[in-house]
N, CA, C and O atoms as a GROMACS GRO file, in nm:
protein
  616
    1MET      N    1  -1.424  -1.464  -0.299
    1MET     CA    2  -1.485  -1.336  -0.331
    1MET      C    3  -1.635  -1.347  -0.306
    1MET      O    4  -1.692  -1.456  -0.315
    2ASP      N    5  -1.698  -1.237  -0.276
    2ASP     CA    6  -1.841  -1.229  -0.249
    2ASP      C    7  -1.923  -1.293  -0.362
    2ASP      O    8  -1.885  -1.285  -0.479
    3ASP      N    9  -2.033  -1.355  -0.326
    3ASP     CA   10  -2.120  -1.420  -0.424
    3ASP      C   11  -2.187  -1.321  -0.518
    3ASP      O   12  -2.239  -1.361  -0.622
    4ASN      N   13  -2.188  -1.193  -0.482
    4ASN     CA   14  -2.252  -1.092  -0.566
    4ASN      C   15  -2.166  -1.055  -0.687
    4ASN      O   16  -2.209  -0.975  -0.770
    5PHE      N   17  -2.048  -1.112  -0.699
    5PHE     CA   18  -1.960  -1.083  -0.811
    5PHE      C   19  -1.966  -1.198  -0.910
    5PHE      O   20  -1.954  -1.314  -0.873
    6ASP      N   21  -1.984  -1.163  -1.035
    6ASP     CA   22  -1.986  -1.267  -1.138
    6ASP      C   23  -1.854  -1.265  -1.216
    6ASP      O   24  -1.763  -1.188  -1.183
    7ASP      N   25  -1.846  -1.349  -1.318
    7ASP     CA   26  -1.722  -1.358  -1.396
    7ASP      C   27  -1.685  -1.225  -1.462
    7ASP      O   28  -1.568  -1.191  -1.472
    8ALA      N   29  -1.786  -1.150  -1.507
    8ALA     CA   30  -1.758  -1.020  -1.570
    8ALA      C   31  -1.696  -0.924  -1.469
    8ALA      O   32  -1.601  -0.852  -1.501
    9ASP      N   33  -1.750  -0.921  -1.346
    9ASP     CA   34  -1.692  -0.836  -1.242
    9ASP      C   35  -1.548  -0.875  -1.215
    9ASP      O   36  -1.461  -0.789  -1.205
   10ARG      N   37  -1.523  -1.003  -1.204
   10ARG     CA   38  -1.387  -1.052  -1.179
   10ARG      C   39  -1.292  -1.013  -1.293
   10ARG      O   40  -1.178  -0.976  -1.269
   11THR      N   41  -1.342  -1.023  -1.416
   11THR     CA   42  -1.259  -0.984  -1.532
   11THR      C   43  -1.228  -0.836  -1.527
   11THR      O   44  -1.114  -0.796  -1.551
   12ILE      N   45  -1.328  -0.754  -1.496
   12ILE     CA   46  -1.305  -0.609  -1.484
   12ILE      C   47  -1.199  -0.581  -1.379
   12ILE      O   48  -1.108  -0.502  -1.402
   13LEU      N   49  -1.210  -0.645  -1.263
   13LEU     CA   50  -1.113  -0.622  -1.156
   13LEU      C   51  -0.973  -0.668  -1.196
   13LEU      O   52  -0.875  -0.599  -1.168
   14ARG      N   53  -0.963  -0.783  -1.260
   14ARG     CA   54  -0.831  -0.831  -1.306
   14ARG      C   55  -0.769  -0.733  -1.404
   14ARG      O   56  -0.651  -0.699  -1.393
   15LEU      N   57  -0.848  -0.687  -1.500
   15LEU     CA   58  -0.796  -0.594  -1.600
   15LEU      C   59  -0.755  -0.461  -1.537
   15LEU      O   60  -0.651  -0.405  -1.571
   16MET      N   61  -0.836  -0.411  -1.445
   16MET     CA   62  -0.803  -0.284  -1.380
   16MET      C   63  -0.676  -0.296  -1.296
   16MET      O   64  -0.597  -0.202  -1.289
   17GLN      N   65  -0.655  -0.412  -1.232
   17GLN     CA   66  -0.534  -0.431  -1.154
   17GLN      C   67  -0.410  -0.437  -1.242
   17GLN      O   68  -0.304  -0.388  -1.203
   18SER      N   69  -0.423  -0.496  -1.361
   18SER     CA   70  -0.305  -0.512  -1.446
   18SER      C   71  -0.266  -0.382  -1.515
   18SER      O   72  -0.147  -0.353  -1.529
   19ASP      N   73  -0.366  -0.303  -1.558
   19ASP     CA   74  -0.335  -0.176  -1.624
   19ASP      C   75  -0.462  -0.092  -1.628
   19ASP      O   76  -0.553  -0.121  -1.706
   20ARG      N   77  -0.469   0.008  -1.545
   20ARG     CA   78  -0.589   0.090  -1.534
   20ARG      C   79  -0.616   0.170  -1.661
   20ARG      O   80  -0.727   0.221  -1.678
   21ARG      N   81  -0.519   0.182  -1.748
   21ARG     CA   82  -0.538   0.260  -1.871
   21ARG      C   83  -0.611   0.182  -1.979
   21ARG      O   84  -0.641   0.237  -2.085
   22ILE      N   85  -0.641   0.055  -1.954
   22ILE     CA   86  -0.716  -0.024  -2.052
   22ILE      C   87  -0.849   0.044  -2.077
   22ILE      O   88  -0.921   0.080  -1.984
   23GLY      N   89  -0.880   0.062  -2.204
   23GLY     CA   90  -1.002   0.134  -2.240
   23GLY      C   91  -1.128   0.054  -2.211
   23GLY      O   92  -1.125  -0.069  -2.200
   24LEU      N   93  -1.237   0.126  -2.199
   24LEU     CA   94  -1.366   0.062  -2.172
   24LEU      C   95  -1.405  -0.034  -2.284
   24LEU      O   96  -1.468  -0.137  -2.258
   25GLU      N   97  -1.368  -0.001  -2.407
   25GLU     CA   98  -1.402  -0.088  -2.520
   25GLU      C   99  -1.333  -0.224  -2.506
   25GLU      O  100  -1.394  -0.328  -2.531
   26VAL      N  101  -1.207  -0.221  -2.466
   26VAL     CA  102  -1.132  -0.346  -2.447
   26VAL      C  103  -1.193  -0.427  -2.333
   26VAL      O  104  -1.210  -0.548  -2.344
   27MET      N  105  -1.224  -0.358  -2.224
   27MET     CA  106  -1.287  -0.428  -2.110
   27MET      C  107  -1.420  -0.489  -2.151
   27MET      O  108  -1.450  -0.604  -2.117
   28ALA      N  109  -1.498  -0.413  -2.224
   28ALA     CA  110  -1.629  -0.463  -2.267
   28ALA      C  111  -1.613  -0.587  -2.353
   28ALA      O  112  -1.687  -0.685  -2.337
   29GLU      N  113  -1.516  -0.584  -2.443
   29GLU     CA  114  -1.491  -0.699  -2.530
   29GLU      C  115  -1.446  -0.820  -2.448
   29GLU      O  116  -1.493  -0.932  -2.471
   30GLU      N  117  -1.355  -0.798  -2.354
   30GLU     CA  118  -1.305  -0.908  -2.270
   30GLU      C  119  -1.416  -0.970  -2.185
   30GLU      O  120  -1.415  -1.090  -2.158
   31CYS      N  121  -1.513  -0.887  -2.143
   31CYS     CA  122  -1.621  -0.933  -2.056
   31CYS      C  123  -1.743  -0.981  -2.134
   31CYS      O  124  -1.830  -1.047  -2.078
   32GLY      N  125  -1.748  -0.948  -2.262
   32GLY     CA  126  -1.867  -0.981  -2.339
   32GLY      C  127  -1.985  -0.893  -2.303
   32GLY      O  128  -2.100  -0.936  -2.308
   33LEU      N  129  -1.956  -0.767  -2.266
   33LEU     CA  130  -2.059  -0.673  -2.225
   33LEU      C  131  -2.051  -0.547  -2.309
   33LEU      O  132  -1.957  -0.528  -2.386
   34SER      N  133  -2.150  -0.460  -2.295
   34SER     CA  134  -2.146  -0.329  -2.360
   34SER      C  135  -2.062  -0.233  -2.276
   34SER      O  136  -2.038  -0.257  -2.157
   35VAL      N  137  -2.017  -0.125  -2.338
   35VAL     CA  138  -1.939  -0.024  -2.266
   35VAL      C  139  -2.020   0.036  -2.151
   35VAL      O  140  -1.967   0.047  -2.041
   36PRO      N  141  -2.148   0.074  -2.171
   36PRO     CA  142  -2.225   0.127  -2.058
   36PRO      C  143  -2.239   0.026  -1.943
   36PRO      O  144  -2.239   0.064  -1.826
   37SER      N  145  -2.250  -0.101  -1.976
   37SER     CA  146  -2.260  -0.204  -1.871
   37SER      C  147  -2.130  -0.210  -1.790
   37SER      O  148  -2.134  -0.223  -1.668
   38VAL      N  149  -2.016  -0.202  -1.857
   38VAL     CA  150  -1.886  -0.202  -1.787
   38VAL      C  151  -1.876  -0.078  -1.698
   38VAL      O  152  -1.830  -0.087  -1.584
   39GLN      N  153  -1.919   0.037  -1.748
   39GLN     CA  154  -1.916   0.160  -1.668
   39GLN      C  155  -2.003   0.146  -1.543
   39GLN      O  156  -1.961   0.186  -1.434
   40ARG      N  157  -2.123   0.090  -1.558
   40ARG     CA  158  -2.211   0.072  -1.442
   40ARG      C  159  -2.148  -0.023  -1.340
   40ARG      O  160  -2.156   0.000  -1.220
   41ARG      N  161  -2.086  -0.130  -1.388
   41ARG     CA  162  -2.022  -0.226  -1.299
   41ARG      C  163  -1.904  -0.162  -1.225
   41ARG      O  164  -1.886  -0.183  -1.105
   42GLN      N  165  -1.823  -0.083  -1.296
   42GLN     CA  166  -1.712  -0.014  -1.230
   42GLN      C  167  -1.764   0.079  -1.121
   42GLN      O  168  -1.709   0.082  -1.012
   43LYS      N  169  -1.869   0.153  -1.150
   43LYS     CA  170  -1.927   0.243  -1.050
   43LYS      C  171  -1.977   0.164  -0.930
   43LYS      O  172  -1.954   0.204  -0.815
   44ARG      N  173  -2.045   0.053  -0.954
   44ARG     CA  174  -2.095  -0.030  -0.844
   44ARG      C  175  -1.980  -0.083  -0.760
   44ARG      O  176  -1.990  -0.085  -0.637
   45LEU      N  177  -1.872  -0.127  -0.824
   45LEU     CA  178  -1.755  -0.179  -0.751
   45LEU      C  179  -1.688  -0.069  -0.670
   45LEU      O  180  -1.640  -0.094  -0.559
   46LYS      N  181  -1.683   0.053  -0.723
   46LYS     CA  182  -1.627   0.166  -0.648
   46LYS      C  183  -1.718   0.202  -0.530
   46LYS      O  184  -1.670   0.221  -0.418
   47ASP      N  185  -1.847   0.212  -0.556
   47ASP     CA  186  -1.942   0.248  -0.450
   47ASP      C  187  -1.943   0.145  -0.338
   47ASP      O  188  -1.964   0.180  -0.222
   48ALA      N  189  -1.921   0.018  -0.372
   48ALA     CA  190  -1.919  -0.089  -0.272
   48ALA      C  191  -1.786  -0.094  -0.196
   48ALA      O  192  -1.773  -0.168  -0.099
   49GLY      N  193  -1.689  -0.014  -0.239
   49GLY     CA  194  -1.559  -0.012  -0.172
   49GLY      C  195  -1.466  -0.124  -0.215
   49GLY      O  196  -1.360  -0.142  -0.156
   50VAL      N  197  -1.504  -0.200  -0.318
   50VAL     CA  198  -1.414  -0.305  -0.370
   50VAL      C  199  -1.294  -0.240  -0.438
   50VAL      O  200  -1.180  -0.282  -0.418
   51ILE      N  201  -1.320  -0.139  -0.518
   51ILE     CA  202  -1.213  -0.058  -0.577
   51ILE      C  203  -1.191   0.059  -0.483
   51ILE      O  204  -1.275   0.149  -0.474
   52LYS      N  205  -1.079   0.057  -0.413
   52LYS     CA  206  -1.051   0.158  -0.311
   52LYS      C  207  -0.994   0.286  -0.371
   52LYS      O  208  -1.024   0.396  -0.326
   53GLN      N  209  -0.910   0.269  -0.474
   53GLN     CA  210  -0.835   0.384  -0.523
   53GLN      C  211  -0.776   0.348  -0.658
   53GLN      O  212  -0.746   0.232  -0.684
   54GLU      N  213  -0.760   0.446  -0.744
   54GLU     CA  214  -0.693   0.427  -0.871
   54GLU      C  215  -0.572   0.519  -0.872
   54GLU      O  216  -0.585   0.641  -0.860
   55VAL      N  217  -0.454   0.460  -0.887
   55VAL     CA  218  -0.330   0.538  -0.874
   55VAL      C  219  -0.233   0.506  -0.987
   55VAL      O  220  -0.245   0.404  -1.056
   56ALA      N  221  -0.136   0.593  -1.004
   56ALA     CA  222  -0.024   0.567  -1.094
   56ALA      C  223   0.090   0.510  -1.009
   56ALA      O  224   0.115   0.558  -0.898
   57ILE      N  225   0.157   0.410  -1.059
   57ILE     CA  226   0.271   0.352  -0.989
   57ILE      C  227   0.396   0.418  -1.045
   57ILE      O  228   0.426   0.408  -1.164
   58LEU      N  229   0.469   0.486  -0.958
   58LEU     CA  230   0.587   0.561  -0.999
   58LEU      C  231   0.712   0.478  -0.978
   58LEU      O  232   0.716   0.391  -0.890
   59ASP      N  233   0.814   0.504  -1.058
   59ASP     CA  234   0.944   0.439  -1.042
   59ASP      C  235   1.024   0.519  -0.940
   59ASP      O  236   1.065   0.631  -0.969
   60PRO      N  237   1.046   0.464  -0.820
   60PRO     CA  238   1.114   0.542  -0.716
   60PRO      C  239   1.253   0.588  -0.758
   60PRO      O  240   1.294   0.698  -0.723
   61ALA      N  241   1.326   0.506  -0.831
   61ALA     CA  242   1.462   0.544  -0.870
   61ALA      C  243   1.463   0.666  -0.963
   61ALA      O  244   1.556   0.746  -0.958
   62ARG      N  245   1.360   0.680  -1.046
   62ARG     CA  246   1.352   0.795  -1.136
   62ARG      C  247   1.325   0.924  -1.060
   62ARG      O  248   1.346   1.033  -1.113
   63LEU      N  249   1.278   0.910  -0.935
   63LEU     CA  250   1.251   1.027  -0.851
   63LEU      C  251   1.352   1.037  -0.737
   63LEU      O  252   1.329   1.105  -0.637
   64ASP      N  253   1.465   0.967  -0.753
   64ASP     CA  254   1.577   0.968  -0.659
   64ASP      C  255   1.545   0.906  -0.523
   64ASP      O  256   1.615   0.933  -0.426
   65TYR      N  257   1.442   0.822  -0.516
   65TYR     CA  258   1.419   0.742  -0.395
   65TYR      C  259   1.482   0.606  -0.421
   65TYR      O  260   1.418   0.514  -0.470
   66ASN      N  261   1.611   0.597  -0.388
   66ASN     CA  262   1.692   0.482  -0.423
   66ASN      C  263   1.692   0.372  -0.318
   66ASN      O  264   1.748   0.265  -0.341
   67MET      N  265   1.632   0.398  -0.204
   67MET     CA  266   1.637   0.300  -0.095
   67MET      C  267   1.497   0.260  -0.051
   67MET      O  268   1.407   0.342  -0.038
   68THR      N  269   1.481   0.130  -0.030
   68THR     CA  270   1.361   0.076   0.033
   68THR      C  271   1.407   0.009   0.161
   68THR      O  272   1.501  -0.071   0.160
   69LEU      N  273   1.340   0.041   0.270
   69LEU     CA  274   1.382  -0.008   0.401
   69LEU      C  275   1.264  -0.076   0.470
   69LEU      O  276   1.150  -0.029   0.462
   70ILE      N  277   1.292  -0.186   0.536
   70ILE     CA  278   1.192  -0.258   0.614
   70ILE      C  279   1.229  -0.237   0.760
   70ILE      O  280   1.338  -0.273   0.804
   71VAL      N  281   1.136  -0.178   0.835
   71VAL     CA  282   1.165  -0.140   0.973
   71VAL      C  283   1.069  -0.210   1.067
   71VAL      O  284   0.947  -0.198   1.054
   72LEU      N  285   1.125  -0.284   1.163
   72LEU     CA  286   1.046  -0.348   1.269
   72LEU      C  287   1.049  -0.256   1.389
   72LEU      O  288   1.156  -0.216   1.435
   73VAL      N  289   0.931  -0.221   1.440
   73VAL     CA  290   0.919  -0.123   1.548
   73VAL      C  291   0.856  -0.189   1.670
   73VAL      O  292   0.751  -0.252   1.661
   74GLU      N  293   0.923  -0.174   1.784
   74GLU     CA  294   0.868  -0.219   1.912
   74GLU      C  295   0.831  -0.097   1.994
   74GLU      O  296   0.911  -0.004   2.010
   75LEU      N  297   0.709  -0.097   2.046
   75LEU     CA  298   0.663   0.014   2.129
   75LEU      C  299   0.686  -0.017   2.276
   75LEU      O  300   0.690  -0.133   2.316
   76GLU      N  301   0.700   0.087   2.353
   76GLU     CA  302   0.717   0.074   2.498
   76GLU      C  303   0.586   0.031   2.563
   76GLU      O  304   0.581  -0.062   2.644
   77ARG      N  305   0.478   0.100   2.525
   77ARG     CA  306   0.345   0.072   2.577
   77ARG      C  307   0.252   0.044   2.460
   77ARG      O  308   0.264   0.105   2.354
   78GLU      N  309   0.157  -0.051   2.480
   78GLU     CA  310   0.068  -0.089   2.370
   78GLU      C  311  -0.078  -0.064   2.402
   78GLU      O  312  -0.164  -0.145   2.368
   79SER      N  313  -0.108   0.046   2.468
   79SER     CA  314  -0.248   0.081   2.493
   79SER      C  315  -0.312   0.118   2.359
   79SER      O  316  -0.242   0.150   2.263
   80LEU      N  317  -0.443   0.113   2.352
   80LEU     CA  318  -0.513   0.149   2.229
   80LEU      C  319  -0.477   0.290   2.185
   80LEU      O  320  -0.459   0.317   2.066
   81GLN      N  321  -0.466   0.380   2.281
   81GLN     CA  322  -0.430   0.519   2.249
   81GLN      C  323  -0.289   0.527   2.190
   81GLN      O  324  -0.266   0.597   2.092
   82GLN      N  325  -0.195   0.456   2.249
   82GLN     CA  326  -0.057   0.457   2.200
   82GLN      C  327  -0.048   0.394   2.061
   82GLN      O  328   0.024   0.444   1.974
   83LEU      N  329  -0.120   0.285   2.039
   83LEU     CA  330  -0.121   0.221   1.907
   83LEU      C  331  -0.180   0.316   1.803
   83LEU      O  332  -0.125   0.330   1.693
   84ASP      N  333  -0.290   0.380   1.837
   84ASP     CA  334  -0.352   0.474   1.744
   84ASP      C  335  -0.262   0.593   1.713
   84ASP      O  336  -0.258   0.642   1.600
   85MET      N  337  -0.189   0.640   1.814
   85MET     CA  338  -0.096   0.751   1.791
   85MET      C  339   0.013   0.711   1.693
   85MET      O  340   0.050   0.788   1.605
   86PHE      N  341   0.065   0.588   1.709
   86PHE     CA  342   0.170   0.544   1.616
   86PHE      C  343   0.113   0.524   1.475
   86PHE      O  344   0.177   0.560   1.376
   87ARG      N  345  -0.005   0.466   1.466
   87ARG     CA  346  -0.070   0.448   1.335
   87ARG      C  347  -0.085   0.582   1.265
   87ARG      O  348  -0.055   0.595   1.146
   88LYS      N  349  -0.131   0.682   1.338
   88LYS     CA  350  -0.150   0.815   1.280
   88LYS      C  351  -0.017   0.873   1.234
   88LYS      O  352  -0.008   0.932   1.126
   89LEU      N  353   0.086   0.857   1.314
   89LEU     CA  354   0.219   0.905   1.277
   89LEU      C  355   0.266   0.840   1.148
   89LEU      O  356   0.318   0.908   1.059
   90ALA      N  357   0.248   0.709   1.137
   90ALA     CA  358   0.290   0.637   1.016
   90ALA      C  359   0.207   0.679   0.895
   90ALA      O  360   0.261   0.700   0.787
   91ARG      N  361   0.076   0.691   0.913
   91ARG     CA  362  -0.011   0.732   0.802
   91ARG      C  363   0.026   0.870   0.749
   91ARG      O  364   0.017   0.895   0.628
   92ASN      N  365   0.066   0.959   0.837
   92ASN     CA  366   0.094   1.097   0.798
   92ASN      C  367   0.235   1.118   0.743
   92ASN      O  368   0.266   1.227   0.696
   93GLU      N  369   0.319   1.016   0.749
   93GLU     CA  370   0.457   1.029   0.700
   93GLU      C  371   0.463   0.980   0.555
   93GLU      O  372   0.445   0.861   0.530
   94PRO      N  373   0.488   1.070   0.460
   94PRO     CA  374   0.489   1.031   0.318
   94PRO      C  375   0.593   0.923   0.284
   94PRO      O  376   0.573   0.847   0.189
   95GLN      N  377   0.702   0.916   0.359
   95GLN     CA  378   0.806   0.817   0.328
   95GLN      C  379   0.772   0.678   0.380
   95GLN      O  380   0.841   0.582   0.348
   96VAL      N  381   0.667   0.666   0.459
   96VAL     CA  382   0.618   0.534   0.500
   96VAL      C  383   0.518   0.491   0.393
   96VAL      O  384   0.410   0.549   0.381
   97GLN      N  385   0.555   0.390   0.317
   97GLN     CA  386   0.469   0.344   0.209
   97GLN      C  387   0.366   0.242   0.256
   97GLN      O  388   0.255   0.237   0.204
   98GLN      N  389   0.403   0.162   0.354
   98GLN     CA  390   0.313   0.063   0.410
   98GLN      C  391   0.339   0.052   0.559
   98GLN      O  392   0.452   0.071   0.605
   99CYS      N  393   0.234   0.020   0.634
   99CYS     CA  394   0.246   0.004   0.778
   99CYS      C  395   0.155  -0.110   0.820
   99CYS      O  396   0.036  -0.111   0.788
  100TYR      N  397   0.212  -0.206   0.891
  100TYR     CA  398   0.137  -0.323   0.936
  100TYR      C  399   0.150  -0.337   1.087
  100TYR      O  400   0.261  -0.333   1.140
  101TYR      N  401   0.039  -0.355   1.155
  101TYR     CA  402   0.037  -0.390   1.297
  101TYR      C  403   0.044  -0.541   1.300
  101TYR      O  404  -0.041  -0.608   1.242
  102VAL      N  405   0.146  -0.597   1.368
  102VAL     CA  406   0.175  -0.741   1.356
  102VAL      C  407   0.189  -0.806   1.493
  102VAL      O  408   0.202  -0.740   1.596
  103THR      N  409   0.186  -0.939   1.490
  103THR     CA  410   0.218  -1.018   1.608
  103THR      C  411   0.365  -1.057   1.598
  103THR      O  412   0.427  -1.041   1.493
  104GLY      N  413   0.421  -1.107   1.707
  104GLY     CA  414   0.560  -1.152   1.704
  104GLY      C  415   0.652  -1.057   1.777
  104GLY      O  416   0.612  -0.990   1.872
  105ASP      N  417   0.776  -1.052   1.732
  105ASP     CA  418   0.880  -0.973   1.800
  105ASP      C  419   0.858  -0.823   1.791
  105ASP      O  420   0.901  -0.749   1.880
  106ALA      N  421   0.793  -0.776   1.685
  106ALA     CA  422   0.771  -0.633   1.666
  106ALA      C  423   0.622  -0.603   1.680
  106ALA      O  424   0.538  -0.692   1.672
  107ASP      N  425   0.592  -0.476   1.700
  107ASP     CA  426   0.452  -0.432   1.704
  107ASP      C  427   0.406  -0.384   1.566
  107ASP      O  428   0.291  -0.405   1.527
  108PHE      N  429   0.497  -0.321   1.494
  108PHE     CA  430   0.467  -0.271   1.360
  108PHE      C  431   0.581  -0.306   1.266
  108PHE      O  432   0.697  -0.315   1.306
  109ILE      N  433   0.546  -0.325   1.141
  109ILE     CA  434   0.645  -0.335   1.033
  109ILE      C  435   0.614  -0.225   0.935
  109ILE      O  436   0.501  -0.213   0.887
  110LEU      N  437   0.714  -0.145   0.904
  110LEU     CA  438   0.700  -0.035   0.810
  110LEU      C  439   0.783  -0.063   0.686
  110LEU      O  440   0.895  -0.114   0.694
  111ILE      N  441   0.728  -0.029   0.571
  111ILE     CA  442   0.804  -0.027   0.446
  111ILE      C  443   0.823   0.120   0.415
  111ILE      O  444   0.727   0.194   0.393
  112CYS      N  445   0.948   0.162   0.413
  112CYS     CA  446   0.980   0.304   0.395
  112CYS      C  447   1.066   0.324   0.272
  112CYS      O  448   1.129   0.231   0.222
  113THR      N  449   1.067   0.445   0.224
  113THR     CA  450   1.154   0.482   0.113
  113THR      C  451   1.238   0.602   0.155
  113THR      O  452   1.196   0.685   0.236
  114ALA      N  453   1.358   0.610   0.098
  114ALA     CA  454   1.448   0.723   0.128
  114ALA      C  455   1.538   0.747   0.008
  114ALA      O  456   1.565   0.657  -0.071
  115ARG      N  457   1.582   0.869  -0.004
  115ARG     CA  458   1.673   0.903  -0.114
  115ARG      C  459   1.813   0.847  -0.088
  115ARG      O  460   1.880   0.800  -0.180
  116ASP      N  461   1.856   0.853   0.038
  116ASP     CA  462   1.989   0.804   0.077
  116ASP      C  463   1.988   0.783   0.228
  116ASP      O  464   1.884   0.800   0.292
  117MET      N  465   2.101   0.746   0.284
  117MET     CA  466   2.107   0.717   0.428
  117MET      C  467   2.080   0.841   0.513
  117MET      O  468   2.017   0.830   0.618
  118GLN      N  469   2.124   0.957   0.469
  118GLN     CA  470   2.097   1.080   0.545
  118GLN      C  471   1.946   1.106   0.549
  118GLN      O  472   1.893   1.145   0.653
  119ASP      N  473   1.880   1.086   0.437
  119ASP     CA  474   1.735   1.103   0.431
  119ASP      C  475   1.667   1.003   0.525
  119ASP      O  476   1.571   1.039   0.594
  120PHE      N  477   1.715   0.880   0.528
  120PHE     CA  478   1.657   0.781   0.618
  120PHE      C  479   1.684   0.816   0.764
  120PHE      O  480   1.598   0.798   0.850
  121GLU      N  481   1.802   0.867   0.792
  121GLU     CA  482   1.834   0.907   0.929
  121GLU      C  483   1.737   1.016   0.976
  121GLU      O  484   1.690   1.013   1.090
  122GLU      N  485   1.708   1.112   0.889
  122GLU     CA  486   1.612   1.217   0.924
  122GLU      C  487   1.474   1.157   0.949
  122GLU      O  488   1.403   1.201   1.040
  123LEU      N  489   1.436   1.058   0.870
  123LEU     CA  490   1.308   0.990   0.890
  123LEU      C  491   1.305   0.919   1.026
  123LEU      O  492   1.204   0.924   1.097
  124THR      N  493   1.415   0.854   1.063
  124THR     CA  494   1.418   0.785   1.192
  124THR      C  495   1.404   0.883   1.308
  124THR      O  496   1.345   0.850   1.410
  125HIS      N  497   1.458   1.002   1.293
  125HIS     CA  498   1.442   1.103   1.398
  125HIS      C  499   1.296   1.142   1.412
  125HIS      O  500   1.243   1.151   1.523
  126ARG      N  501   1.229   1.165   1.298
  126ARG     CA  502   1.088   1.205   1.302
  126ARG      C  503   0.999   1.095   1.360
  126ARG      O  504   0.910   1.122   1.441
  127LEU      N  505   1.023   0.971   1.318
  127LEU     CA  506   0.935   0.861   1.356
  127LEU      C  507   0.969   0.796   1.490
  127LEU      O  508   0.880   0.758   1.565
  128PHE      N  509   1.098   0.783   1.519
  128PHE     CA  510   1.139   0.698   1.631
  128PHE      C  511   1.207   0.773   1.745
  128PHE      O  512   1.164   0.763   1.860
  129PHE      N  513   1.311   0.848   1.714
  129PHE     CA  514   1.388   0.914   1.820
  129PHE      C  515   1.308   1.022   1.891
  129PHE      O  516   1.329   1.047   2.010
  130GLU      N  517   1.217   1.087   1.820
  130GLU     CA  518   1.134   1.191   1.881
  130GLU      C  519   1.008   1.135   1.944
  130GLU      O  520   0.925   1.210   1.996
  131ASN      N  521   0.992   1.002   1.940
  131ASN     CA  522   0.873   0.936   1.994
  131ASN      C  523   0.913   0.857   2.118
  131ASN      O  524   0.979   0.754   2.108
  132SER      N  525   0.873   0.905   2.233
  132SER     CA  526   0.914   0.841   2.359
  132SER      C  527   0.853   0.703   2.377
  132SER      O  528   0.897   0.628   2.464
  133ASN      N  529   0.753   0.667   2.296
  133ASN     CA  530   0.691   0.535   2.310
  133ASN      C  531   0.758   0.429   2.224
  133ASN      O  532   0.720   0.312   2.231
  134VAL      N  533   0.856   0.465   2.143
  134VAL     CA  534   0.928   0.366   2.063
  134VAL      C  535   1.042   0.310   2.148
  134VAL      O  536   1.136   0.381   2.183
  135ARG      N  537   1.031   0.182   2.179
  135ARG     CA  538   1.134   0.116   2.259
  135ARG      C  539   1.259   0.090   2.174
  135ARG      O  540   1.372   0.117   2.215
  136ARG      N  541   1.234   0.036   2.054
  136ARG     CA  542   1.346   0.000   1.968
  136ARG      C  543   1.294  -0.017   1.826
  136ARG      O  544   1.177  -0.046   1.805
  137PHE      N  545   1.383   0.000   1.729
  137PHE     CA  546   1.349  -0.031   1.590
  137PHE      C  547   1.470  -0.097   1.525
  137PHE      O  548   1.585  -0.064   1.555
  138ARG      N  549   1.441  -0.188   1.435
  138ARG     CA  550   1.546  -0.260   1.360
  138ARG      C  551   1.517  -0.244   1.212
  138ARG      O  552   1.403  -0.258   1.167
  139THR      N  553   1.621  -0.214   1.138
  139THR     CA  554   1.604  -0.183   0.996
  139THR      C  555   1.679  -0.283   0.909
  139THR      O  556   1.793  -0.320   0.938
  140SER      N  557   1.613  -0.326   0.802
  140SER     CA  558   1.678  -0.401   0.695
  140SER      C  559   1.672  -0.317   0.570
  140SER      O  560   1.566  -0.265   0.534
  141VAL      N  561   1.785  -0.302   0.503
  141VAL     CA  562   1.792  -0.228   0.378
  141VAL      C  563   1.775  -0.329   0.266
  141VAL      O  564   1.847  -0.429   0.262
  142THR      N  565   1.682  -0.305   0.176
  142THR     CA  566   1.661  -0.401   0.068
  142THR      C  567   1.774  -0.390  -0.034
  142THR      O  568   1.825  -0.281  -0.062
  143MET      N  569   1.812  -0.503  -0.087
  143MET     CA  570   1.916  -0.508  -0.190
  143MET      C  571   1.854  -0.494  -0.330
  143MET      O  572   1.916  -0.441  -0.422
  144GLU      N  573   1.730  -0.544  -0.344
  144GLU     CA  574   1.664  -0.544  -0.474
  144GLU      C  575   1.514  -0.547  -0.451
  144GLU      O  576   1.465  -0.612  -0.358
  145ARG      N  577   1.442  -0.478  -0.536
  145ARG     CA  578   1.295  -0.484  -0.533
  145ARG      C  579   1.252  -0.597  -0.626
  145ARG      O  580   1.224  -0.573  -0.744
  146THR      N  581   1.246  -0.717  -0.575
  146THR     CA  582   1.216  -0.834  -0.657
  146THR      C  583   1.070  -0.836  -0.702
  146THR      O  584   1.040  -0.864  -0.818
  147LYS      N  585   0.980  -0.806  -0.611
  147LYS     CA  586   0.838  -0.797  -0.646
  147LYS      C  587   0.774  -0.693  -0.556
  147LYS      O  588   0.789  -0.696  -0.434
  148VAL      N  589   0.702  -0.602  -0.618
  148VAL     CA  590   0.632  -0.499  -0.543
  148VAL      C  591   0.492  -0.488  -0.602
  148VAL      O  592   0.476  -0.476  -0.724
  149GLY      N  593   0.391  -0.493  -0.518
  149GLY     CA  594   0.256  -0.476  -0.571
  149GLY      C  595   0.152  -0.497  -0.466
  149GLY      O  596   0.180  -0.543  -0.355
  150LEU      N  597   0.032  -0.462  -0.502
  150LEU     CA  598  -0.082  -0.479  -0.414
  150LEU      C  599  -0.196  -0.552  -0.485
  150LEU      O  600  -0.310  -0.548  -0.439
  151THR      N  601  -0.165  -0.617  -0.597
  151THR     CA  602  -0.271  -0.687  -0.669
  151THR      C  603  -0.315  -0.810  -0.592
  151THR      O  604  -0.238  -0.870  -0.518
  152LEU      N  605  -0.441  -0.846  -0.612
  152LEU     CA  606  -0.498  -0.964  -0.548
  152LEU      C  607  -0.525  -1.071  -0.654
  152LEU      O  608  -0.561  -1.038  -0.767
  153PRO      N  609  -0.508  -1.197  -0.618
  153PRO     CA  610  -0.540  -1.304  -0.713
  153PRO      C  611  -0.692  -1.318  -0.728
  153PRO      O  612  -0.761  -1.358  -0.634
  154ILE      N  613  -0.742  -1.284  -0.843
  154ILE     CA  614  -0.888  -1.288  -0.866
  154ILE      C  615  -0.919  -1.391  -0.972
  154ILE      O  616  -1.035  -1.412  -1.007
   0.00000   0.00000   0.00000
């Protein structure tokens, strides 16, 4: 981590990653700082882009998104324009939860969600079958969500 971060900053980041609802008083106590000092540090971390976003993590099954799918995508052409077009397509599709440009057998790996197989089939039409630059895609259906998260070891 950057040298401009001290132990209090690291503690704030760890606490925010574990549960964003933790109150400022608890954070201040954990850091050995005042509440206004914690607020200033949070603002500085947000302004610096260290804290990108604060979100609620939803239970997909409670919203009838019962499937998580890992899709390896191979493109026909890999020009910068074609790569950017696919990135934009993935970013704009709400059912694509994550998108990675990778090396190896595939060009992209997508983590997608779907309510059922029909819902996923409709997604494949939007993302792949209607895209003349997609050479092939291979899908793995997850059996269990063993670990899901974006936390960083701080």
